[in-house]
C-alpha positions in Angstrom: 14.9 85.8 -39.5 11.2 86.5 -39.0 8.4 84.1 -38.3 7.2 84.2 -41.9 10.7 83.6 -43.3 11.3 80.7 -41.0 7.9 79.2 -41.8 8.6 79.5 -45.5 12.1 78.0 -45.1 11.1 75.0 -43.0 7.5 74.4 -44.0 6.9 75.7 -47.5 3.3 75.8 -48.5 2.0 76.1 -44.9 -1.3 77.9 -44.6 -3.5 79.4 -41.8 -5.2 76.8 -39.8 -8.8 77.8 -40.6 -8.0 77.8 -44.4 -6.5 74.3 -44.2 -9.5 72.9 -42.4 -11.8 74.5 -45.0 -9.9 73.3 -48.0 -9.7 69.7 -46.6 -13.4 69.8 -46.0 -14.1 70.9 -49.5 -11.9 68.2 -51.0 -13.6 65.5 -48.9 -17.1 66.8 -49.5 -16.6 66.3 -53.2 -16.0 62.6 -52.5 -19.1 62.1 -50.4 -17.7 62.8 -46.9 -20.1 65.1 -45.1 -21.1 66.2 -41.6 -23.8 63.8 -40.6 -22.6 60.8 -42.6 -19.0 60.8 -41.5 -17.2 60.2 -38.2 -13.8 62.0 -37.8 -10.9 60.7 -35.8 -8.5 63.3 -34.4 -4.9 62.4 -33.6 -3.0 65.3 -32.1 -0.5 65.8 -29.3 -2.1 66.0 -25.8 -0.6 69.5 -25.5 -3.3 72.2 -24.8 -1.8 74.3 -27.7 -3.4 71.9 -30.2 -6.9 72.7 -28.9 -7.6 75.4 -31.7 -7.2 72.7 -34.4 -9.3 70.2 -32.5 -12.0 72.9 -32.0 -12.0 73.9 -35.7 -12.3 70.2 -36.8 -15.2 69.6 -34.4 -16.9 72.8 -35.5 -16.7 71.7 -39.1 -17.5 68.0 -38.8 -19.1 67.4 -35.4 -17.7 65.6 -32.4 -15.2 62.9 -33.3 -13.2 59.9 -32.0 -10.2 61.2 -30.1 -7.0 59.3 -30.7 -4.6 61.9 -29.3 -1.4 60.9 -27.6 2.1 62.2 -26.7 3.5 63.9 -29.8 0.5 62.6 -31.8 2.0 59.2 -32.4 -0.9 56.8 -32.9 -0.9 54.4 -30.0 -4.3 52.7 -30.2 -3.4 50.5 -33.2 -5.9 48.5 -35.2 -8.0 47.9 -32.1 -8.8 51.7 -31.9 -9.4 52.0 -35.6 -11.9 49.1 -35.6 -13.6 50.7 -32.6 -14.0 53.9 -34.6 -15.5 52.0 -37.5 -18.0 50.5 -35.1 -19.0 54.0 -33.9 -19.3 55.6 -37.4 -22.8 56.3 -38.8 -24.1 54.1 -41.5 -25.6 55.9 -44.5 -26.5 54.3 -47.8 -25.2 51.0 -46.3 -21.7 52.4 -45.8 -19.6 53.8 -43.0 -17.4 56.8 -43.6 -14.4 57.8 -41.5 -11.9 60.6 -41.9 -8.7 60.6 -39.8 -6.8 63.9 -39.1 -3.3 63.3 -37.8 -0.8 66.1 -37.0 2.3 66.4 -34.9 3.1 69.9 -33.9 5.9 72.4 -33.6 6.3 76.1 -32.7 8.0 79.0 -34.4 8.8 82.1 -32.4 8.4 85.7 -33.6 12.1 85.9 -34.3 12.0 82.7 -36.4 13.5 80.4 -33.7 12.2 76.8 -34.0 10.5 75.4 -30.9 9.9 78.2 -28.4 6.3 79.0 -27.6 4.4 81.1 -25.0 2.0 79.6 -22.6 -0.6 81.5 -20.5 0.6 82.1 -17.0 4.2 81.3 -17.7 6.8 84.0 -18.0 9.5 81.9 -19.7 8.9 80.2 -23.1 8.6 76.5 -23.3 8.9 74.1 -26.3 6.6 72.5 -28.7 6.6 69.7 -29.1 8.1 69.2 -25.7 8.5 65.4 -26.1 10.4 65.8 -29.4 12.6 68.5 -27.9 13.5 66.2 -25.1 14.4 63.5 -27.6 16.4 66.0 -29.6 18.4 66.9 -26.4 19.0 63.2 -25.6 20.3 62.6 -29.1 22.6 65.6 -28.8 23.9 64.5 -25.4 24.3 60.8 -26.4 21.8 59.6 -23.8 19.0 58.5 -26.2 17.7 55.1 -25.1 14.5 53.6 -26.8 14.2 50.8 -24.3 10.5 50.4 -23.2 9.7 51.5 -19.7 6.3 51.0 -18.1 6.5 54.4 -16.3 7.1 56.2 -19.6 4.8 54.2 -21.9 4.1 56.7 -24.6 7.5 58.4 -24.5 9.5 55.2 -24.9 7.2 54.0 -27.6 7.7 57.3 -29.4 11.5 56.8 -29.1 11.3 53.3 -30.3 9.4 54.3 -33.5 11.9 57.1 -34.2 15.0 55.1 -33.3 15.6 53.6 -36.8 15.5 57.1 -38.4 17.7 59.1 -36.0 21.0 57.3 -36.1 22.7 60.0 -38.1 25.4 62.3 -36.8 24.9 65.1 -36.2 21.5 64.5 -34.7 18.5 66.0 -36.4 17.2 69.5 -35.4 13.7 69.9 -34.1 12.1 70.7 -37.5 13.7 67.6 -39.0 12.7 65.5 -36.1 9.1 66.7 -36.5 9.1 65.8 -40.2 10.5 62.4 -39.4 7.7 61.7 -36.9 5.2 62.9 -39.4 6.5 60.3 -41.9 6.2 57.6 -39.2 2.6 58.6 -38.4 1.6 58.5 -42.1 3.2 55.1 -42.6 1.6 53.6 -39.5 -1.9 54.9 -40.2 -1.8 54.1 -43.9 -0.8 50.5 -43.2 -3.3 50.0 -40.4 -6.2 51.8 -42.1 -5.7 49.6 -45.2 -5.8 46.5 -43.1 -8.8 47.5 -41.1 -10.9 48.7 -44.1 -10.0 45.7 -46.1 -11.7 43.7 -43.4 -14.6 46.0 -42.5 -15.4 47.8 -45.7 -16.7 51.3 -45.9 -15.0 54.5 -47.1 -12.2 56.2 -45.3 -9.7 59.1 -45.6 -6.5 60.2 -44.0 -5.6 63.9 -43.8 -2.1 64.7 -42.4 0.2 67.6 -41.9 2.2 69.4 -39.2 0.5 71.9 -36.9 2.7 75.0 -36.5 2.1 77.4 -33.6 3.0 81.0 -34.4 3.2 84.1 -32.3 0.0 85.6 -30.8 -1.9 82.4 -31.4 -1.6 82.5 -35.2 -1.5 78.8 -36.0 -0.6 77.3 -39.4 -0.8 73.9 -41.0 1.8 72.4 -43.3 -0.2 70.0 -45.6 1.2 66.4 -45.7 0.2 63.4 -47.8 -3.6 62.9 -47.7 -5.9 60.6 -49.5 -9.4 59.1 -49.6 -10.6 55.6 -50.4 -14.2 55.4 -51.7 -15.6 52.1 -52.8 -12.1 50.7 -53.1 -10.7 53.6 -55.3 -8.0 55.7 -53.8 -7.8 59.4 -54.5 -5.0 61.8 -53.5 -6.4 64.8 -51.7 -5.0 68.1 -52.8 -5.3 70.6 -50.0 -2.4 72.9 -50.7 
């Protein structure tokens, strides 16, 4: 199976990274979110492989509020969201924020899920490494979501996924990534609704899965995305 075949099988509708950023910008622009009147928040994995998406978002929107964490699980909670509101520009008496949230995964040239090349390393590694480690723990029966202060983000990630990964056999990496994406969407939707009910202003959430392909050809699978403008919620179509 080739990269393109695997991409279509596991993430139908995925598109090149630059095209996705452009389409999401156009959809948001029509609703009044523009560079200069909007602060963006970026929630990606800490992995250096996610840098091209971060750079493209900043080039399009200007510098933003960085909420990145291990595997892109939002860890700053409502405190961080309120801080972002306090940093956003006020135009026409309103704040405007757009959050971009994406876990990530790699697909190799031969279609294999997970392997990726990193500069200076001969052997391929995995993306997302944290999710691959969880997948292995599940397969080996050693998965333990108990909180540990020396593994703060990792054990929090396992705790959020634990209710969804009790099935046998354990999920593969693509399924695990989609499960995490659902958790991210649910957590951010709930917390954003709570925060903006209290603070007002307009906000949007753009989600998906960042997919690393061979030779640095990244794609994005579009996930659920929406905008709330003056209390009215609109689904964003960026496919």
